[in-house]
N, C-alpha and C positions, 0 to 999 in steps of 0.2 A: 504494500500500500504506500502510495507516495505521500510525502510530508507536505506541510504548508509551503515551505520554501521552494519545493519542486513545482508545486502548483503555480506559485507566483512567477516562476522563471519563464520567460517568453521563449518562443522557438528559436530566436536568434541570439539569445543571451548566452554567456559563457557558462560552461559546466563548473560546478564547485571543485576546487582543488582536492586531490586525494592527499590526506595527511600522511599516508605511508610512503608516498612517492617523493623522493628528494627534489628540491628545487634546482633551478639551473645553476646557481652558484655552487651548490653542493655537488652537482654532477660534474661541473668543471673542476672542482677540487679533487674529486675522485680520479678524473682523467689525468690531472697533473701528477697526482701521487703514483698512478700506474706508470706513467712515462718516466718519472724520476726513479722509480724502483728498478727499472731495467736500464736506464741511461741517466746517471746522476748529473751529467752535464747539460741535460735538456733545458732545465730552467735557466741556466746561464746563457745558453745559446738563444733562447727566446728573448731574454732581457737584452742581449747584445743586438738582436735584430731591431728591437724598438729604439734603443739608444742610437744605433747606427743610422736608422732612417730619420730620426729627429736631427742628428748632426748634419746629414745631407740637406735636410730642409733648411737648417740655419744658414749653411754655406750658400745655398742657392738663393735664399731670401736676401742675404747680405749683398750678393752680386746683382741680382735682378730686382728684388723687392716685389711686393711688400713682404716684410719679414713675417708678420702674423699669419698670412695665408700659407706660406711655404712651411711654417712650423706646424700648422694644423694638418696639412697634407702629409708631412713627415710622420706625425703621430698616428694618423689613420693608416698610413702605409705600414708603419712598424707594427701596429696591433694586428692588422690583417696578416702580415708575414709571420708574426708570432703564433697566431691561431693555426695557420697553415702548417708550421713546424710542429705544433702540438699535436695536430691530427696525424702527421706522419710518425711521430714518436710513439703516440698511443697505439697506432695500428701495428707498428713493429713489436711493441710490448705485448699486445694481445696475441699476436702470432706466436711469440715465444712462450706464452703461458699455455696456449693450446697445443703446441708441438708435442707429438707423440700420444695425444689423447684420442680415443675413438670418437669419430664424428668431426674431427678438426677440419678435414678437407671439405666436408659438406658445409660447415659453418663459413669457411672462406668463400666457397663457390656461391653461397647465398648472398654475398655482398656484391656480386657482379650485376650491375644494373644496366642501363642503356638498352632497354628492350628485352632483357633476359629474365625468365621466370623459372625458378628452381622448384622441383617437387618437394613437398614437405618431408617426405620419408624416402629413404634409399629404395631404389627399384630392384636391387638384388642384394641379398645378404647370405653369406656363408655362415651357418650357425656354428660350425666347428672352429673355423679360423677367425670368424668375425671380420672377414674382408667385406667391403662395401662397394657399391656402384651407385653414383648419384647422377641425376639427369636434370638438365636445364634446357629449355626451349626458347626460341626467339627467331629473329629474322635471319640468323645464320643457320637455322635448322635445329638439329638436336645435338646437344653436348652430353657425352657420357664420360664421367671422371671416376676413376677407381681409387680406392684407399686400401693399401695392403702391399705386401712384397711383390716384386716385379713379375715373377713367374706365375704366381697364383692369380694376380690381378689381370694379367694378359689373357688368361683363359676365360675369366668372367667377362671381361670387356668384349672378347670375340663372340662369346655366346649371346650377350645382350645386343651387340651390333647386328648379328644375323637376325635376331628376333625382331628388332626394330625395322630392319631393311625389308622384311616380308610385309610389314604393315605400311611402311612409308618408302615405296620403291623409288620415288623421284625426289626425295628430300635428302639434303646433305646430312650425314651423320658423322660427327667428329668424336674421336676417342682420345682421351688423355689419361696418363697415369700420374696421380698425385702422390708425392712422397719425397723422401730425401735420398733414395737410392739412385743408381746409375740409370740414365735415360728417363728419370722421373722428374716431374715438375714440382719444385718446392712451393710451399704455401704462399710465399710472398710474390710468386709469379703466376699463380693460377688465374687471377682476375685479368691481368694484362694479356695472358694467352687467349682467354675467352674473348676479350674485346678485339683482338686482331683477326678473328674469324670473319671471312667475307659474309655479306648479308644479302643473298639473292632473293629472299622471300619478302612479300608485303604483309600487311596486317591481316588481310583476309586469309591468306595462305597459312599464316601462323595460327589463326583460330582453328582452321581445318586440321592442322597438325595436332593441336592440343586435344581436339575432339577424338581423333583416332587414337591418341595415346591414352586417353581416358578409357576407351574401349579395350585397349591392350592390357591395362592393369599393371600391377606390380607383383613382386614375389609375395608380398603380404596379403594381397587381395585375391590371388589365385588359390583355389582349394588344393591341399596336398593330395597326392596320389598314394594310396597305401602300398607299402613295400610288398613285392612279390606278385603284384597284380599288373598285368599289361592291359590297359583299356582297349587296345586295338585287337586283342585276341580273346577277350572275355566272351563267354557263351552263356546263354540263359539256361536255367534249370528247367527242362521240359516237363519233368514229372511234377514239379511244383506248379507249373502253369496249368497242368491238367487236374490239379487238386489231389494228387496222390501223395 
């Protein structure tokens, strides 16, 4: 049942803040602490960026004037550069904390935007070795990225590539191995690799591809086949059909 405050709130008014969710300043502090924990010099580099841009603004203002305008531009440029550096430092720190953990490749692949949409769950899972295959779709076609040792991941990728090629015969399917081994793509290069994929499809074709993939399903959505039973060779019990 809604409260009086919710009834008085109009359709275009802001929602009340969640007391459990930290504010922007608290979130910024957490990001700075994360970056500083993995790179102690990150705070000093950001401060140097701000001071350096202000210094350039003072010099340019002294030569060309007016001083106040160039100082303000220097401050704004320095803050923007410091935030940019903070984002890079925090991204590197997050990768370092996720390195070696199950699902790290999928978490990194999920950050690939620019028209790419990743499935919420892995499309293939090896319950014994816990190797995974993730899928992302977009204007570049279908991206399949594995997580696991090179030899085992290659077999899973090949199997999933053939399965997708049967359903999407005219759609580009790209396979990559994520990891730190030989011929594998490390986490900090997965997004760049995905963004370099050519994009021959348009929006309508991408929607058609996603509909076909929904019908294809995943390992989790496909019902398992009991061991020892070949569904192609199964025969009905004729006596049971006649009621004997």
